[in-house]
Every structure is written in C-alpha cells, then in structure tokens.
VODOLO-651982 format. One record per residue: x, y, z of N, C-alpha, C, O, CB in turn. Coordinates in Angstrom, 2 decimals. Glycine has a CB too. Layout:
# residues N
R n_X n_Y n_Z ca_X ca_Y ca_Z c_X c_Y c_Z o_X o_Y o_Z cb_X cb_Y cb_Z
R X Y Z X Y Z X Y Z X Y Z X Y Z
...
***
This chain:
# residues 190
R n_X n_Y n_Z ca_X ca_Y ca_Z c_X c_Y c_Z o_X o_Y o_Z cb_X cb_Y cb_Z
R 33.65 -93.95 -22.47 33.11 -93.06 -23.79 31.92 -93.82 -24.34 31.81 -94.89 -24.93 34.32 -92.89 -25.09
R 30.84 -92.60 -23.84 29.21 -93.02 -24.12 29.36 -93.53 -25.53 30.23 -93.01 -26.23 27.94 -91.63 -24.02
R 28.39 -94.74 -26.16 28.07 -95.04 -27.04 27.39 -94.04 -27.61 26.38 -93.61 -27.05 27.64 -95.99 -26.92
R 27.93 -93.38 -29.12 26.55 -92.87 -30.05 25.09 -93.26 -30.13 25.08 -94.45 -30.44 26.78 -93.10 -31.28
R 24.24 -92.95 -30.04 23.33 -93.08 -30.54 22.62 -93.46 -31.87 22.57 -92.39 -32.47 23.20 -92.47 -30.25
R 22.06 -94.40 -32.63 21.74 -93.85 -34.17 20.45 -93.90 -34.50 19.55 -94.63 -34.07 22.41 -94.59 -35.28
R 20.43 -93.02 -35.36 19.34 -92.49 -35.37 18.94 -92.15 -37.18 19.36 -91.46 -38.11 19.50 -91.23 -34.32
R 18.22 -92.83 -36.99 17.51 -92.49 -38.42 16.52 -91.59 -38.48 16.70 -90.81 -39.42 16.89 -93.58 -39.02
R 15.47 -91.36 -37.80 14.89 -90.46 -38.18 14.48 -89.69 -36.84 14.44 -90.29 -35.76 13.91 -90.91 -39.08
R 14.21 -88.41 -36.97 14.27 -87.24 -35.97 13.42 -86.74 -35.88 13.55 -85.64 -36.42 15.01 -86.34 -36.04
R 11.77 -87.00 -35.17 10.90 -86.22 -34.59 11.01 -84.99 -33.62 12.13 -84.67 -33.24 10.32 -86.96 -34.12
R 9.64 -84.10 -33.09 9.96 -83.49 -32.45 10.53 -83.91 -30.65 11.21 -83.30 -29.82 9.04 -82.78 -32.78
R 9.65 -85.61 -30.66 9.90 -86.32 -29.32 10.07 -87.44 -29.65 9.96 -88.32 -28.79 8.94 -86.29 -28.30
R 10.36 -87.71 -30.82 10.74 -89.21 -30.90 12.56 -89.54 -31.48 13.37 -88.95 -32.20 9.49 -89.93 -32.15
R 12.55 -90.20 -31.06 14.01 -90.80 -32.62 13.72 -91.78 -32.75 13.64 -92.60 -31.84 15.84 -90.99 -32.50
R 13.38 -92.07 -34.44 12.91 -93.53 -35.21 14.38 -94.24 -35.48 14.88 -93.69 -36.46 11.95 -93.25 -36.94
R 15.09 -95.09 -35.05 15.65 -96.15 -35.22 15.76 -97.37 -35.50 14.74 -98.05 -35.39 15.86 -96.16 -34.85
R 16.74 -97.88 -35.83 16.38 -99.51 -36.52 17.39 -100.11 -35.00 18.42 -99.71 -34.46 17.31 -100.02 -38.82
R 16.24 -101.43 -34.72 16.00 -102.63 -33.62 17.62 -103.12 -33.99 18.41 -103.11 -34.93 14.42 -104.04 -33.99
R 17.53 -103.54 -32.56 18.93 -104.09 -32.16 18.48 -105.00 -31.49 17.60 -104.66 -30.70 19.98 -103.26 -31.40
R 18.75 -105.98 -31.51 18.74 -107.32 -30.69 19.12 -107.35 -29.44 18.51 -107.47 -28.37 19.50 -108.26 -31.18
R 20.18 -107.23 -29.72 21.85 -107.04 -28.45 20.63 -106.13 -27.01 20.59 -106.57 -25.86 23.96 -105.12 -29.52
R 20.13 -105.39 -27.28 19.37 -104.17 -26.12 17.67 -103.94 -26.69 16.79 -103.16 -26.33 20.43 -102.19 -26.26
R 17.71 -104.86 -27.58 16.41 -104.44 -27.44 15.01 -105.33 -27.25 13.79 -105.21 -27.22 16.31 -103.75 -28.48
R 16.12 -106.33 -27.14 15.18 -107.89 -27.07 14.64 -108.52 -26.31 14.09 -109.54 -26.73 15.60 -108.82 -27.30
R 14.56 -108.16 -24.78 13.45 -108.30 -23.78 13.01 -107.13 -23.88 11.78 -107.18 -23.83 13.73 -108.67 -22.37
R 13.37 -106.12 -24.01 11.85 -105.12 -24.36 10.78 -105.53 -24.97 9.75 -105.83 -24.37 12.01 -104.01 -25.21
R 10.92 -105.57 -26.18 9.73 -105.95 -27.16 9.09 -107.42 -26.54 7.86 -107.43 -26.59 10.36 -106.17 -28.92
R 9.69 -108.64 -25.96 9.68 -109.50 -25.47 8.35 -109.73 -24.43 7.40 -110.51 -24.46 10.85 -109.48 -25.09
R 8.87 -108.35 -23.21 7.91 -107.72 -22.42 6.93 -107.96 -23.05 6.25 -108.98 -23.03 8.02 -106.42 -22.13
R 6.74 -106.42 -24.01 5.48 -105.81 -24.50 4.59 -106.57 -25.19 3.44 -106.18 -25.35 5.70 -104.79 -25.27
R 5.08 -107.91 -25.77 4.42 -108.59 -26.91 3.93 -109.56 -25.73 3.10 -110.39 -26.11 5.42 -109.22 -28.38
R 4.28 -109.60 -24.41 3.47 -110.65 -23.70 2.49 -109.69 -22.32 1.83 -110.06 -21.35 4.78 -112.01 -23.00
R 2.77 -108.64 -22.76 1.77 -108.04 -21.99 0.31 -107.74 -22.23 0.07 -107.07 -23.24 2.21 -107.06 -21.76
R -0.62 -108.08 -21.56 -1.99 -108.23 -22.02 -2.39 -107.30 -21.56 -3.00 -107.71 -20.58 -2.76 -109.29 -21.76
R -2.54 -105.68 -21.63 -2.59 -104.61 -21.96 -2.40 -103.59 -22.75 -3.04 -102.59 -23.06 -2.44 -104.49 -21.57
R -0.94 -104.25 -23.11 -0.27 -103.60 -24.63 -1.23 -105.00 -26.00 -1.80 -104.77 -27.07 2.38 -103.87 -24.58
R -1.06 -105.99 -25.45 -1.25 -106.73 -27.05 -2.64 -107.39 -27.10 -2.91 -108.51 -27.53 -0.02 -108.09 -27.40
R -3.80 -106.12 -26.38 -4.98 -106.34 -26.14 -5.77 -105.14 -27.90 -6.86 -105.04 -28.46 -5.28 -105.80 -24.14
R -4.32 -104.48 -28.07 -4.52 -103.75 -29.21 -4.17 -104.03 -30.28 -4.27 -103.17 -31.16 -4.20 -102.82 -29.16
R -3.38 -105.90 -30.71 -3.09 -105.28 -31.72 -3.56 -107.27 -32.14 -4.29 -107.98 -31.44 -1.35 -104.20 -31.90
R -3.09 -107.56 -33.03 -4.21 -109.29 -33.15 -2.39 -110.22 -32.49 -2.67 -111.41 -32.66 -5.09 -110.08 -36.01
R -1.57 -110.20 -32.17 -1.64 -111.48 -31.18 -2.07 -111.35 -29.69 -2.13 -110.43 -28.88 -0.27 -112.09 -31.10
R -2.43 -113.04 -29.69 -3.09 -113.76 -28.13 -2.68 -114.61 -27.57 -3.28 -114.86 -26.52 -4.22 -114.30 -28.05
R -1.42 -115.54 -27.95 -0.54 -116.38 -27.43 0.73 -115.46 -26.78 1.22 -114.38 -27.12 -0.12 -117.42 -28.58
R 1.08 -116.56 -25.53 2.29 -116.03 -25.24 3.79 -116.35 -26.24 4.05 -117.27 -27.02 2.42 -116.53 -23.84
R 4.41 -115.41 -25.92 5.66 -115.36 -26.82 6.46 -115.71 -26.13 6.41 -115.27 -24.98 6.09 -114.22 -27.43
R 7.90 -116.94 -26.58 8.81 -117.06 -26.07 9.57 -116.79 -26.18 9.64 -116.56 -27.39 8.99 -117.56 -25.91
R 10.95 -116.45 -25.49 12.37 -115.37 -25.69 12.51 -116.10 -27.22 12.17 -115.46 -28.22 14.15 -115.62 -24.30
R 12.83 -116.96 -27.28 13.31 -118.14 -28.21 12.20 -117.86 -30.15 12.28 -118.01 -31.37 12.69 -120.10 -27.00
R 11.41 -117.44 -29.16 10.31 -116.54 -30.90 10.62 -115.59 -31.04 11.25 -115.25 -32.05 8.63 -116.15 -31.05
R 10.33 -114.79 -30.11 10.97 -113.00 -30.54 12.42 -112.90 -30.82 12.60 -112.07 -31.71 10.81 -111.79 -29.16
R 14.10 -113.70 -30.16 15.10 -113.51 -30.98 14.93 -114.26 -32.36 15.96 -114.31 -33.04 16.27 -113.88 -30.29
R 13.83 -114.83 -32.86 13.40 -115.34 -34.32 13.12 -114.86 -34.57 13.35 -114.59 -35.75 12.83 -116.07 -34.82
R 12.08 -113.98 -33.72 11.58 -112.63 -34.96 13.13 -110.92 -35.49 13.70 -110.27 -36.37 9.63 -111.51 -33.66
R 13.00 -111.11 -34.41 14.76 -110.48 -34.50 15.36 -111.06 -35.68 15.02 -110.51 -36.72 15.88 -110.99 -33.09
R 16.30 -112.18 -35.82 16.79 -112.75 -36.51 16.48 -112.56 -38.10 17.34 -112.36 -38.95 16.64 -113.77 -35.99
R 15.17 -112.65 -38.31 13.94 -112.97 -39.55 13.81 -111.02 -39.84 13.26 -110.86 -40.92 11.84 -114.10 -38.66
R 14.06 -110.08 -39.38 13.69 -108.71 -40.30 14.69 -108.33 -40.72 14.95 -107.14 -40.56 13.06 -107.51 -39.71
R 15.65 -109.20 -41.43 16.97 -108.75 -42.48 15.84 -109.28 -43.38 15.61 -108.67 -44.42 18.89 -109.60 -42.47
R 15.08 -110.43 -43.02 14.68 -111.09 -44.56 13.73 -110.23 -44.95 13.83 -109.96 -46.14 14.04 -112.70 -44.67
R 13.02 -109.79 -44.50 11.40 -109.17 -44.54 11.81 -108.23 -45.68 12.37 -107.22 -45.26 10.64 -108.23 -42.91
R 11.71 -108.30 -46.79 12.56 -106.67 -47.37 10.87 -106.24 -47.86 10.95 -105.38 -48.74 14.29 -106.79 -49.24
R 9.53 -106.58 -47.57 8.49 -105.64 -47.74 8.26 -105.43 -46.25 7.12 -105.52 -45.79 7.19 -106.14 -48.66
R 9.07 -105.22 -45.64 8.74 -104.33 -44.45 9.59 -103.55 -43.67 10.79 -103.79 -43.61 8.22 -104.98 -43.61
R 9.09 -102.70 -43.10 10.64 -102.22 -42.33 10.17 -101.53 -40.56 9.11 -100.95 -40.35 11.59 -100.52 -43.60
R 10.78 -101.67 -39.96 10.91 -101.71 -38.41 11.63 -101.18 -37.45 12.52 -101.66 -36.75 11.09 -102.58 -38.11
R 11.16 -100.20 -37.50 12.07 -98.93 -36.24 11.62 -99.72 -34.71 10.87 -100.65 -34.39 11.12 -96.65 -36.28
R 12.31 -98.99 -34.17 12.49 -98.95 -32.42 12.17 -96.92 -32.83 12.64 -96.04 -33.54 14.83 -99.73 -31.42
R 10.66 -97.21 -31.39 10.67 -95.58 -31.18 11.46 -95.68 -29.67 11.38 -96.54 -28.79 8.79 -94.70 -31.13
R 12.11 -94.67 -29.72 12.81 -93.69 -28.67 12.76 -92.53 -28.31 12.65 -91.61 -29.13 13.73 -93.60 -28.77
R 12.88 -92.29 -26.64 13.00 -90.44 -26.33 14.20 -90.59 -25.43 14.88 -91.52 -24.99 11.43 -89.46 -25.36
R 14.16 -89.41 -25.35 15.53 -88.68 -24.86 15.35 -89.45 -23.03 14.23 -89.26 -22.56 15.40 -86.32 -25.04
R 15.89 -89.88 -22.52 16.30 -89.77 -20.85 15.80 -90.95 -20.28 15.86 -91.27 -19.10 15.62 -88.44 -19.95
R 14.97 -92.01 -21.87 14.32 -93.60 -21.30 14.66 -94.64 -22.35 15.00 -95.79 -22.08 12.44 -93.66 -21.11
R 14.59 -94.37 -23.00 14.87 -95.22 -24.10 14.15 -95.62 -25.25 13.47 -94.91 -26.00 15.10 -96.13 -23.68
R 14.39 -96.99 -25.32 13.19 -97.71 -26.41 11.47 -97.87 -25.99 11.03 -98.78 -25.28 13.73 -99.42 -26.64
R 10.95 -97.18 -26.39 9.70 -97.32 -25.51 8.65 -98.10 -26.83 7.51 -98.42 -26.48 9.06 -95.48 -24.79
R 8.87 -98.23 -27.59 7.97 -99.08 -28.68 8.09 -99.25 -30.38 8.72 -98.32 -30.88 6.66 -98.50 -28.53
R 7.80 -99.84 -30.95 8.31 -99.69 -32.51 7.09 -99.38 -33.79 6.00 -98.85 -33.56 9.08 -101.27 -32.90
R 7.25 -99.54 -34.23 6.57 -98.63 -35.65 6.78 -99.23 -36.80 7.91 -99.64 -37.08 7.18 -97.17 -35.95
R 5.66 -99.37 -37.70 6.43 -100.27 -38.44 5.60 -100.09 -40.02 4.41 -99.78 -39.95 6.42 -101.95 -37.65
R 6.16 -100.26 -41.31 5.84 -100.63 -42.45 5.32 -102.16 -43.11 6.24 -102.95 -43.31 6.81 -100.23 -42.90
R 4.34 -102.49 -43.36 3.76 -103.51 -43.68 3.65 -103.83 -45.14 3.15 -102.92 -45.81 2.69 -103.43 -43.12
R 3.99 -104.85 -45.75 3.45 -104.69 -47.31 4.16 -103.91 -48.48 3.72 -103.96 -49.62 2.17 -104.02 -47.26
R 4.70 -103.57 -48.32 5.25 -102.22 -48.73 4.96 -102.93 -50.69 5.52 -103.82 -51.33 7.43 -101.77 -47.90
R 3.97 -102.09 -50.98 4.14 -102.31 -52.59 4.71 -101.34 -53.15 4.31 -100.21 -52.87 2.94 -102.47 -53.38
R 5.95 -101.52 -54.23 6.61 -100.62 -54.82 6.51 -100.45 -56.18 7.24 -99.74 -56.87 7.69 -100.76 -54.54
R 5.30 -101.33 -56.63 4.98 -101.20 -57.91 2.73 -100.27 -57.44 2.28 -99.54 -58.33 5.30 -103.40 -58.88
R 2.05 -100.45 -56.47 1.40 -100.00 -56.62 1.68 -98.98 -55.43 0.74 -98.31 -55.01 0.48 -100.73 -56.88
R 2.71 -98.85 -54.97 3.19 -97.75 -54.29 2.38 -97.85 -52.79 2.43 -96.85 -52.08 2.90 -96.32 -55.20
R 1.81 -98.76 -52.40 1.57 -98.61 -51.03 1.61 -99.21 -49.65 2.44 -100.11 -49.56 0.81 -98.42 -51.08
R 1.21 -99.05 -49.01 1.76 -100.44 -47.68 1.24 -100.02 -46.52 1.24 -98.80 -46.33 3.64 -100.68 -47.27
R 0.71 -100.84 -45.55 0.46 -100.87 -44.62 1.74 -100.63 -43.27 2.97 -100.75 -43.29 -0.22 -101.91 -44.81
R 0.80 -100.24 -42.21 1.43 -99.04 -41.31 0.91 -99.81 -40.04 -0.31 -99.78 -39.85 0.78 -97.21 -41.57
R 1.78 -100.55 -39.09 1.33 -100.57 -37.77 2.49 -99.90 -36.45 3.44 -99.15 -36.71 0.98 -102.19 -37.58
R 2.16 -100.32 -35.19 2.89 -99.58 -34.42 2.44 -100.06 -32.79 1.22 -100.23 -32.70 2.63 -97.99 -34.86
R 2.97 -100.23 -31.92 3.29 -100.78 -30.83 3.91 -99.54 -29.32 5.11 -99.30 -29.15 4.41 -101.88 -31.46
R 2.98 -99.04 -28.58 4.04 -98.23 -27.59 3.96 -99.08 -27.09 3.10 -99.88 -27.46 3.95 -96.96 -26.81
R 4.88 -99.43 -25.86 5.29 -101.07 -24.84 4.84 -100.30 -23.90 3.87 -100.51 -23.17 7.11 -101.94 -24.52
R 5.77 -99.09 -23.91 6.00 -98.48 -22.10 4.54 -98.16 -21.97 3.88 -97.64 -22.87 7.20 -96.76 -21.70
R 4.16 -98.45 -21.01 2.86 -98.11 -21.23 2.23 -96.32 -20.33 1.15 -95.74 -20.44 2.05 -99.66 -20.61
R 3.69 -95.90 -19.37 3.99 -94.73 -19.06 3.76 -94.10 -19.88 3.51 -92.94 -19.57 4.95 -94.51 -18.72
R 3.69 -94.47 -21.36 4.24 -93.30 -22.54 3.08 -93.55 -22.89 2.84 -92.89 -23.90 5.60 -93.42 -23.73
R 2.38 -94.04 -22.64 0.72 -93.77 -23.52 0.23 -92.71 -23.24 0.40 -92.30 -22.10 -0.55 -94.72 -23.22
R -0.40 -92.09 -24.00 -1.61 -90.73 -24.44 -0.40 -89.64 -24.18 -0.81 -88.76 -23.42 -3.44 -90.43 -23.09
R 0.76 -89.45 -24.53 1.76 -88.13 -24.22 2.68 -87.74 -25.68 3.72 -87.10 -25.79 3.03 -88.61 -22.79
R 1.85 -88.38 -26.72 1.94 -87.83 -27.94 3.10 -88.53 -28.43 3.44 -88.45 -29.62 2.03 -86.34 -27.97
R 3.68 -89.18 -27.65 4.81 -90.07 -28.70 4.75 -90.99 -29.50 5.74 -91.40 -30.11 5.64 -90.64 -28.22
R 3.21 -91.63 -29.67 3.96 -92.49 -31.05 2.72 -91.35 -32.43 2.68 -91.55 -33.64 3.45 -95.20 -30.97
R 1.77 -90.11 -31.54 1.78 -89.05 -33.05 3.00 -88.76 -33.30 3.24 -89.45 -34.29 1.03 -87.54 -33.02
R 4.19 -88.02 -32.99 5.36 -87.91 -33.28 6.08 -88.73 -34.32 6.44 -88.55 -35.48 5.84 -88.00 -32.28
R 6.14 -89.84 -33.32 7.31 -91.02 -34.73 5.90 -91.37 -35.74 6.19 -91.33 -36.94 8.33 -93.37 -33.77
R 4.39 -91.70 -35.45 4.16 -91.87 -36.79 3.84 -90.57 -38.07 3.89 -90.79 -39.28 3.07 -92.75 -36.65
R 3.55 -89.36 -37.51 3.83 -88.23 -38.30 5.39 -88.00 -39.04 5.64 -87.17 -39.91 3.53 -87.11 -37.35
R 6.35 -89.00 -38.40 7.66 -88.64 -38.52 7.59 -89.86 -40.15 7.50 -89.73 -41.37 8.87 -89.03 -36.80
R 7.71 -90.90 -39.23 7.01 -91.98 -40.73 6.50 -91.61 -41.72 6.75 -92.16 -42.79 5.95 -92.83 -40.58
R 5.52 -90.44 -41.59 4.73 -90.45 -42.50 5.55 -89.88 -43.58 5.79 -90.33 -44.70 3.54 -89.83 -42.18
R 5.92 -88.76 -42.98 7.10 -87.41 -43.72 8.09 -88.54 -44.39 7.91 -88.56 -45.61 8.25 -86.08 -42.23
R 9.02 -89.45 -43.97 9.92 -90.72 -44.80 8.95 -91.52 -45.79 9.43 -91.88 -46.87 10.60 -91.99 -43.60
R 7.40 -91.87 -45.44 6.71 -93.10 -46.48 6.50 -91.90 -47.66 6.71 -92.16 -48.84 4.87 -94.11 -45.81
R 6.16 -90.86 -47.31 6.06 -89.80 -48.04 7.00 -88.84 -49.60 6.95 -88.70 -50.82 6.06 -89.24 -46.97
R 7.75 -88.43 -48.39 8.63 -87.95 -49.37 10.16 -88.30 -49.93 10.84 -87.79 -50.82 8.65 -86.90 -49.02
R 10.44 -89.56 -48.86 11.38 -89.97 -49.34 11.14 -91.03 -49.86 11.92 -91.01 -50.81 12.22 -89.98 -48.69
R 10.33 -92.44 -49.96 9.78 -93.58 -50.50 9.42 -93.08 -52.02 9.83 -93.44 -53.12 8.51 -94.12 -49.59
R 8.39 -92.04 -51.58 7.12 -92.02 -52.67 6.11 -92.94 -52.35 6.00 -93.74 -53.28 7.51 -92.37 -54.15
R 5.54 -93.10 -51.68 4.68 -94.09 -51.72 3.36 -92.92 -51.67 3.44 -91.78 -51.23 4.91 -95.32 -50.41
R 2.11 -93.61 -52.30 0.53 -92.67 -52.21 0.07 -92.41 -51.40 -0.17 -91.29 -50.93 -0.56 -93.01 -52.61
R -0.31 -94.19 -50.78 -1.70 -94.26 -49.70 -0.49 -95.58 -48.86 0.31 -96.46 -49.18 -3.95 -95.03 -50.65
R -0.92 -95.08 -47.93 -0.72 -95.94 -46.31 -2.13 -96.20 -45.70 -2.98 -95.31 -45.58 0.22 -94.89 -44.99
R -2.31 -97.52 -45.31 -3.34 -98.45 -44.95 -3.49 -98.76 -43.25 -3.21 -99.96 -43.24 -2.99 -99.79 -45.77
R -3.68 -98.50 -42.27 -3.95 -99.35 -41.20 -5.26 -99.70 -40.61 -6.15 -99.53 -41.45 -3.31 -98.93 -40.32
R -5.53 -99.95 -39.95 -7.26 -100.45 -38.70 -6.52 -101.06 -37.66 -5.46 -101.69 -37.69 -8.79 -101.99 -39.38
R -7.53 -100.66 -36.44 -7.87 -100.00 -35.75 -9.24 -101.39 -34.89 -10.27 -101.81 -35.41 -8.21 -98.49 -36.62
R -8.72 -101.72 -33.61 -9.78 -102.26 -33.15 -11.22 -100.89 -32.27 -10.83 -100.07 -31.43 -8.95 -103.47 -32.06
R -12.20 -100.94 -32.55 -13.17 -99.53 -32.37 -13.46 -99.54 -31.30 -14.29 -98.76 -30.82 -14.44 -99.29 -33.09
R -12.45 -100.97 -30.27 -13.02 -100.01 -28.69 -11.63 -99.21 -28.17 -11.44 -98.93 -26.99 -13.66 -101.35 -27.03
R -10.54 -98.85 -29.40 -9.22 -98.33 -29.02 -9.53 -96.98 -29.65 -9.61 -96.70 -30.84 -7.81 -99.18 -29.59
R -9.73 -96.00 -28.31 -9.90 -94.58 -28.76 -8.76 -93.65 -29.06 -8.70 -92.63 -29.75 -10.60 -93.95 -27.82
R -7.75 -94.37 -28.25 -6.56 -94.12 -28.60 -6.20 -93.61 -29.59 -5.93 -92.47 -29.96 -6.03 -94.86 -28.56
R -6.21 -95.06 -30.20 -5.78 -95.37 -31.94 -6.78 -94.57 -33.22 -6.49 -94.08 -34.31 -6.03 -97.31 -32.25
R -7.67 -94.70 -32.68 -8.76 -93.83 -33.72 -7.90 -91.93 -33.58 -7.39 -91.29 -34.49 -11.07 -93.93 -32.75
R -8.02 -91.61 -32.42 -7.83 -90.16 -32.31 -6.71 -90.22 -32.91 -6.53 -89.24 -33.63 -7.81 -89.44 -30.98
R -5.37 -91.44 -32.91 -4.37 -91.01 -33.16 -4.50 -90.92 -34.96 -4.45 -89.81 -35.49 -3.30 -91.89 -32.41
R -4.66 -92.16 -35.78 -4.93 -92.51 -36.92 -5.48 -90.58 -37.69 -4.81 -89.92 -38.48 -6.22 -94.00 -36.74
R -7.22 -90.05 -36.92 -7.22 -89.12 -37.11 -6.82 -88.12 -37.32 -6.86 -87.55 -38.41 -7.43 -89.09 -36.88
R -6.19 -87.57 -35.99 -5.83 -86.70 -36.03 -3.71 -86.58 -37.01 -2.77 -85.79 -36.92 -6.26 -86.43 -34.46
R -3.91 -87.63 -37.64 -2.45 -87.83 -38.89 -3.04 -87.53 -40.11 -2.44 -87.46 -41.19 -1.68 -89.58 -39.12
R -4.21 -87.37 -39.91 -4.94 -87.19 -41.16 -5.26 -88.07 -41.92 -5.17 -87.82 -43.12 -4.45 -86.52 -41.87
R -5.83 -89.62 -41.43 -6.25 -90.67 -42.06 -7.97 -90.52 -42.30 -8.75 -89.74 -41.77 -5.77 -91.91 -41.21
R -8.13 -91.19 -42.93 -9.86 -91.15 -43.26 -10.44 -92.57 -43.51 -10.04 -93.30 -44.42 -10.25 -90.20 -44.75
R -11.61 -92.93 -42.44 -12.04 -94.21 -42.39 -12.86 -94.47 -43.66 -13.60 -93.56 -44.03 -12.78 -94.45 -41.13
R -12.83 -95.51 -44.32 -12.55 -96.58 -45.73 -13.49 -97.51 -45.31 -14.29 -97.80 -46.20 -10.86 -97.37 -46.04
R -13.69 -98.24 -43.96 -14.91 -99.11 -43.66 -14.11 -99.68 -42.33 -13.17 -99.31 -41.63 -15.46 -100.38 -45.01
R -15.34 -101.17 -42.41 -15.47 -101.38 -41.53 -15.32 -102.94 -41.71 -15.52 -103.27 -42.87 -16.45 -100.72 -41.09
R -14.97 -104.13 -40.74 -14.73 -105.54 -40.89 -15.72 -106.07 -39.32 -15.30 -106.48 -38.24 -12.74 -105.92 -40.93
R -17.01 -105.86 -39.77 -18.14 -105.79 -38.25 -16.99 -107.25 -37.95 -16.12 -107.90 -38.54 -20.71 -106.19 -38.46
R -18.07 -107.14 -35.93 -17.44 -108.61 -35.33 -16.60 -108.83 -35.49 -16.74 -110.05 -35.54 -17.75 -109.68 -35.54
R -15.38 -108.62 -35.69 -14.07 -108.68 -36.79 -13.40 -109.64 -35.52 -13.43 -110.85 -35.71 -13.04 -106.82 -37.39
R -13.00 -109.31 -34.70 -11.71 -109.69 -33.65 -12.38 -109.69 -32.23 -13.26 -108.91 -31.87 -10.32 -108.43 -33.66
R -11.73 -110.88 -31.35 -12.64 -111.04 -30.52 -11.94 -110.86 -28.91 -11.22 -111.82 -28.63 -13.30 -112.43 -30.88
R -12.04 -109.75 -27.79 -11.26 -109.15 -26.88 -12.04 -108.82 -25.76 -12.84 -107.88 -25.82 -10.61 -108.05 -27.40
R -11.90 -109.46 -24.76 -12.34 -109.28 -23.54 -13.86 -109.79 -23.43 -14.68 -109.14 -22.78 -12.15 -107.84 -23.21
R -14.09 -110.58 -23.86 -15.43 -111.69 -24.05 -16.21 -110.72 -24.96 -17.39 -110.64 -24.62 -16.46 -112.21 -22.41
R -15.91 -110.05 -25.91 -16.67 -109.62 -26.72 -16.52 -109.66 -27.72 -15.30 -109.56 -27.84 -16.91 -108.85 -26.63
R -17.08 -109.77 -29.00 -16.25 -109.24 -30.58 -16.80 -107.90 -30.95 -17.84 -107.24 -30.84 -16.63 -110.35 -32.11
R -15.64 -107.81 -31.40 -15.25 -105.65 -31.69 -14.99 -105.84 -33.63 -14.30 -106.52 -34.38 -12.69 -104.73 -30.44
R -15.87 -104.95 -33.71 -15.40 -104.47 -35.32 -14.35 -104.17 -35.41 -13.93 -103.83 -34.30 -15.96 -103.39 -35.98
R -13.29 -104.07 -36.52 -12.18 -103.62 -37.14 -12.56 -102.53 -37.72 -13.64 -102.53 -38.31 -11.58 -104.48 -37.98
R -11.58 -101.15 -37.68 -11.82 -99.96 -38.84 -11.39 -100.00 -39.19 -10.45 -100.52 -38.60 -11.92 -98.92 -39.02
R -10.97 -99.58 -41.03 -10.30 -99.48 -41.36 -9.80 -97.89 -42.23 -10.59 -97.04 -42.64 -10.44 -100.53 -41.66
R -8.90 -97.86 -42.30 -8.34 -96.76 -42.52 -7.22 -96.40 -43.37 -6.19 -97.04 -43.15 -8.12 -96.46 -41.58
R -7.18 -95.35 -44.47 -5.71 -94.93 -45.39 -5.86 -93.72 -45.50 -6.92 -93.14 -45.28 -5.42 -95.52 -46.93
R -4.64 -93.12 -45.92 -4.22 -92.27 -46.18 -3.35 -91.75 -47.24 -2.20 -92.20 -47.36 -4.02 -92.19 -45.44
R -3.65 -91.16 -47.74 -2.84 -90.54 -49.30 -1.92 -88.84 -48.63 -2.20 -88.20 -47.62 -4.68 -89.95 -51.01
R -0.97 -88.60 -49.54 0.19 -87.81 -49.23 -0.80 -86.62 -49.12 -0.77 -85.91 -48.11 1.55 -87.76 -50.37
R -1.88 -86.32 -50.35 -2.38 -84.76 -50.65 -3.56 -84.72 -48.64 -3.77 -83.64 -48.08 -3.86 -84.69 -52.97
R -3.85 -85.50 -48.29 -4.71 -85.61 -46.72 -3.77 -85.37 -45.72 -4.14 -85.08 -44.59 -5.42 -87.16 -46.30
R -2.16 -85.50 -46.14 -1.52 -86.22 -44.63 -0.86 -84.65 -44.76 -0.28 -84.08 -43.84 -0.18 -88.11 -44.58
R -1.02 -84.24 -45.73 0.12 -82.59 -46.02 -1.08 -81.28 -45.17 -0.86 -80.07 -45.04 0.39 -82.00 -48.67
R -2.17 -81.96 -44.79 -2.78 -80.89 -44.53 -2.33 -80.50 -42.50 -2.20 -79.51 -41.78 -4.58 -81.27 -45.07
R -2.21 -82.63 -42.33 -1.86 -82.38 -40.77 -0.50 -82.04 -40.70 0.08 -81.40 -39.82 -2.10 -83.64 -39.79
R 0.09 -82.69 -42.04 1.82 -82.21 -41.39 1.57 -80.86 -41.08 1.12 -80.64 -39.96 3.36 -82.26 -42.61
R 1.72 -80.18 -41.62 1.80 -78.77 -41.75 0.69 -78.44 -40.49 1.27 -77.53 -39.91 1.39 -78.16 -43.42
R -0.45 -78.67 -39.83 -0.77 -78.41 -38.59 0.15 -78.94 -37.46 0.31 -78.45 -36.34 -2.01 -78.87 -38.46
R 0.71 -80.01 -37.98 1.63 -80.63 -36.92 2.91 -79.82 -36.39 3.29 -79.67 -35.23 2.16 -81.92 -37.50
R 3.44 -79.35 -37.55 4.43 -78.32 -37.68 4.05 -77.20 -36.87 4.79 -76.89 -35.93 4.62 -77.90 -39.07
R 3.28 -76.74 -37.04 3.12 -75.08 -35.98 2.62 -76.07 -34.73 2.73 -75.16 -33.90 1.49 -73.41 -36.62
R 2.23 -77.02 -34.06 2.68 -77.01 -32.79 3.76 -77.16 -32.15 4.85 -77.60 -32.52 2.25 -77.56 -32.38
R 3.32 -76.67 -30.91 4.49 -77.41 -29.58 4.73 -78.57 -29.23 5.55 -78.79 -28.33 4.28 -77.14 -28.33
***
C-alpha cells in the first residue's frame, strides 16, 4: 500500500507540505552544498549532514518561522519555501525560497509555490505585508517577485560578495492589495 502524500497547500503545479527529516534531509543537504544553488542565498560555507539534521530538529522550535517543502507530481521534493520573522503584532513577515532541483529552474514552480503561499499569508494568516530581497544579478528572482506583485522599496548597495564581485541587494515588499491584482491574473493563466 502506497503511503498517502501530505498536502498542506495545493497550487496549480506544486504541493506545499511540512518537511520530513526522514525523507527530505539528504535532498536539502545536497542543495545547501551546491554552489549553483547557494550563490543566490546567504549561505556560503559547507554544511555537514549533522548540521543539516540539527536544522531539521530545530524547525519545530522556531515559532516565528514556517518552512514548507515544495513538491511536484512525478518528482517529489524540489525545494523549500518559507516565512521568517513572522510579526503577529505588526502583521508582517519575510519570505525565502530555494528551488534546489536545478532541472526545475525557470519552469514556474517557484512562482506557483509562492502565489499559493501568498494566498495563505493574506487570506488565512491575515498578515498585511510580506518582505523579501534578492541579489541584483538574480534575474529569475527579480522576475518572480515582480510578477507576484512585489514593489521595489530600496537597495543595499554593494552588500554581498559573490563570484569575485560586490552586488546590491534589492529590497522588495508586497501588500495584500498589490498581490490581489497579481493573484487574479495568475488565476486566469493556464
């Protein structure tokens, strides 16, 4: 008998579900040590399997964070998507995503997962704003954020060092009203 899949949120292309240390640890560990993947996030040092296992163990303790796996049919886990620093008083949060399966880049899975998560953020959690950022050379992340409705709020000039050069961090934010327009458009897309 096949184990039934856990589905927390369902998008058009993706399923968002809680991470499972038993089945997901090795995928996450491989991705977090892949230079192609981590060039877009804040990590730059190698991560041991023990460190990655500890990260999984500590997820339950992080009351201001929600971390979900991104899964697609016929492939399984392809990445993670998260909310960080949820501020229940001011009703704000920060967003992060990693598509670790490089063969799934530029296929709309990140956008689908994000739009699904934003629906949850605004219509279930009743948060009013979500903040994010990306390194200026990351065109995929820029397009992804802007098509989800984010507005550019500023830059941290020459903030991070990648590939032998300093790069700006672009700061973006999204309110529910801005997202609604992008959500309606996304709902009409095939």
